[in-house]
N, C-alpha and C positions, 0 to 999 in steps of 0.2 A: 357144657359139662354134663356128666351123666346124672340122671335123676337120683340114683342110689347114693351117689357121692354127696349131692346136695342134702339128702335126708340125713346122712351121717353127720354133716356139718351142723345141721339144725339141732340134732339130738345133742351134740357136743355143746352147743351154745346153751341149750336148756339146762343141761347138767351143771355147767359151770355157773350159770346164773343162779340156779337153785342153791348151789354150794355157797355162793357169795351171800345170798339172802340168809341162809342158815347161820353164816358166820357173823351176821349182824351188819354187813357192809351195805352201802347204798346201791342196790341192784336196779334201781329205777332208771328213768330216762336221763337223769343227770349224771349217771356213772359213765365213764369213758368206755368206748367200744374198741377192744384190742384183739387182733387176730394173729395167731402164730401159724405160719405156713412151714410145714416140715414134711419131708418125703415119707417118713415112717416113724410113728411113735413107738412101735414095737422094738425096732433096732436102735433107736435113739432115746431109750426110755429114761436116760438121765436128764434130758431136756424137758420133756413133757410134764413130768411130775412137778418140776420147779415152776413151770408156767401155771399149772393148776393151783399150787400153793400160793403163788403170788396173787392170783386172781381172788382167791378166798380172803387173803389178808387185806387186800386193797378195795374189795367190793367192785371189782372191774367186771363189766360185761365182756366175757372172753370167749373166743372160739379157737379150736384147733382144726386146721384144715390140712388134710393129708391127701393131696392129689394122686390119682393113679399115675404110675410112671409113664403110661402111654398118653397121658393128657398133655396139653400145651400149657406149661407152667406160666408162660407170659399171659395167656388168656385168663388163667386163674387170678393173677394179680390185677388184671384189667377189670374183671368182675368185682373183686373186692374193693378196688379203688372207687368204682362207680357207686358202691353201696354206702360210701361215706363214713367208713370207720375212722376213728381218731388216730389209730396207729396200726400198721401191718409190720410184723416182725418175721424175719427168716434167718436161717443159719448161713454160715460162710459158703456152703455148697450151692446156695441159690442166689448168691450175690450178683451174678450177671443178669438174672431175671429181674431182680430188684432194681438194678440200675436202669434197665430198659423201661420198667414200669414208672420209675421216678421221673425219667425224662418225658414220658408220654403224659403223665399226670402230675404236673408240678405243684398243684394245689393239695395233693395227698401227702401224707407223712409216712415214712417207712423207717425201719431200723434193721440193721444187720448185726448179728452177734458172732463172736469168735473171729473177728478180723481186726487187724491192727488199726489203731487210730492214725489218721493222717494219710490214708491211702488215696485220697482224691475222689471220693464219691460225690454224687450230686448234692446240692445244698438241702434238699428235702429228705435226705437219708442220714439218720443218726447212726453212730457206731458204738456198740457196746463191746469193749475189749476185755475179756477175762484174762488175767495173768496168772494162770496156774503154775507158771515156771517159778514163781517165788516160793510157793508151797512145795513144788517138786525139788527145788534146791534144798529145802530143809529135809525132805525125805531122803535125798541122796546123802546129805551130811550124816543123818541119823543112821542110815544103812551102813555107811563106811565106818562110822564110829563104833557101831556094834560089831562090825567085822573084826575090828582090832581085838575084841574080847575072845575071838575064836582062835583055835590053833590052826596053823597052816597059812598059806598065802592069802593075801587080802584081795578078794574078788567079789564083785556084785554084778547083777545083770538087770537088763530091762527088755521087755518084750512088747514091741509096738505092733499095731495092727497093719500099718503101711507107712511108707515114707511120704507123709503129708505134713504141712506146717503145724496143724494143731497137735499132732502126735509128737513131732520133734521138739515142739515147744516144751513139753514135759521132759523129754529124754536129754536134751542138751543141758537143761538146768540141773537135772538129776546127776549127770556126769560132773558138772562143775561143783555141785555141793559135795559129792563124794570125794573129789580130788582136793577140795579145801580141807576136809577132815583128815584125809590120808593121802598125801601127795603122790605116793607111788602105787595107789590102788589100780587094779585092772577093772574096767567097766565094760562088760560084754553087752553088746546091743544086737538084737535080732528082730526080724519082722515076720509075722505069720502070714502076711498078705491076706488077712481076713479080719473082719470085725464081727463075725457071727459064728465061727466054728471053734468051739473050745478045744477040740482035739489038735487043731493047728497050733494054737498057743501053747498047749501042753508039750507038744513036741519040741518047740523052740526052748521053752523053759527047762525041759529035761536035759537038753544039750548043754545049756549054760550051767546047770547044777553039776553035770558030769565034769565040767571044766573047773569046778571049784567054787561057783557062786554060792555065797551064804545067804544072799537075799535076791529075790527076783521081783521086779517092779512091773505091774500090769498096766499097759497103756493101750488097750485094744478093745474097749467096748464089750459087746456080747461074746467076743472070743476070750476075754480076760479070765473068766472062771477057770479055764484050763490051766492058766499060769498059776493061779492060787491053789488049784487042786494038786498040781505037780509039786509045789513047794511043801504042801502038807504031807504028801506021800514020802517026800525025801527028808522031812524033818528040818527044813530050813525056813528062814523068814520070807514072808511075802508082803508086798505093799500094794494096796488096792488103789482104785482110781474112781473119780467122779462121785461115788457115794462112800460113806463109812462102812467098811467091810469087817469091822472088828467082831461082829457077831458070828463070823464064819469059823472062828476057832483061835487057839493060842498061837498059831503060826502067823497071824497077822501082826506085823510090826506096827503099821499105821496105814493111813490112806491119804491120798491127795484129793481133797474134796473141792469141787467147783460148786459154788453156791448160786446156781442159776436162779433160784427163787428170789434171792436178794437183788440180783440184776434186773430181773423181770419186774419186780415190785417197784424199783426205781424208775424204770421206763413208764410203767403204768401210772404212777403218781404224777410224773411230769406231763404225761399226755393228758391226764385228767385236769391238771392245773394250767394246761396250755403253756407249760414252761419248757417244752422240748425245743430248744433252739435249732434252726436249720444247720445241718452239717456238724452237729455237736458230737464230740467224742467223749465217751465215758469209760474210764479205766477202773476195773474191779480187780484189785490184788489183795495182798495181806492187809493193807491200810483200810480199805473199805469193806473187808470181809467177803470179797468175791471168791477167794480161794483160801484154804486153810488145811492144816492137818487134822485128820479125824482122831479118834481115840488112839492113844499110844499105849502099847503093851505095858502092863504093870511090871513086866520083867526087865524093863529098861532101868538101869541104875539111876538114882536121883542125881548124881553128879553129871551124868550125861544129859538129863533133862534140863539142868541148870545151864549147861553149856549151849544146848539147843535154844533155850529161851534167849540167851545172849545173842546168838546168831540171828534169831528172828528180829530182835530189836534193832540190830545193825542194818538189816535189810530195810525195815520200815523207815528208818531215819536216813537211808541212802548211803550209809558207810560201806555197805557191801552191794556191789552191782551184780545183778543176775543177768547172764547173757541171754539175749533174745534168739529166736530161731533164725537161722541163716539159710540161704538157698542151697549152699553146698557145704559138705563137711570136709 
């Protein structure tokens, strides 16, 4: 590994340890040591802040490791495993490297987030599955219900970054929720093929708005602000993703928020208490607060809010099934 990269890791560890100490958590030797391995905190900034928040809340000795793309990721995991951390966490995009490291170091413990429970990973790999589709279903229902209040055809849109399961998990549920609220509604789906270029998302959103969409749903990471910007310029609703976007303006209907901080905190506590069973799958949906709607626009009528609350209760108790992502549409 490059010397500069090791220095960055060390500084990150010191910063998080100091934050934990300031928060009153046990930052001493008895605190668990947990590492998040991610390719880039800048482009995946909805994950890293949640990890930092969870470390502060739980008093975990935490590090964020962002290997250079040219580095051998498998070697990175090998170094971390030899360092004796209580838990090493990675996202779905690094799952193959995690599996290789877990097989090589059976005494180490790993976790992968944003992958489905029950996919057959090694026994020393825990799975943390967020189910934003439950909140996305609510967002689709709300978008369609508000569309009925507008004149003209019932049309809503969704702008995804690319055709990958974590994106389609949002979109398929959004479609289902919209069609439950308004069975004949048109749901336009487009992909920007980018998670970083806001102009690419804006172009897709503008085409959907031109075809009559009264709401556009952002599911594209750093590209998504373009979708929200296009909605604001056109005077239609927008739905944000990952974080609560209500502060951006009156055009934000709501947001589908993934609470990574709660999921990371759960993993950290279990690692600290040595309660993370091998092969354990943890599901974070509406029931556990792993996903939820952000602030809903005050312009939504109260009767619609009451109906939305009833739909939410039905999902939590299992009366409404939210479809999972499927390989083909």
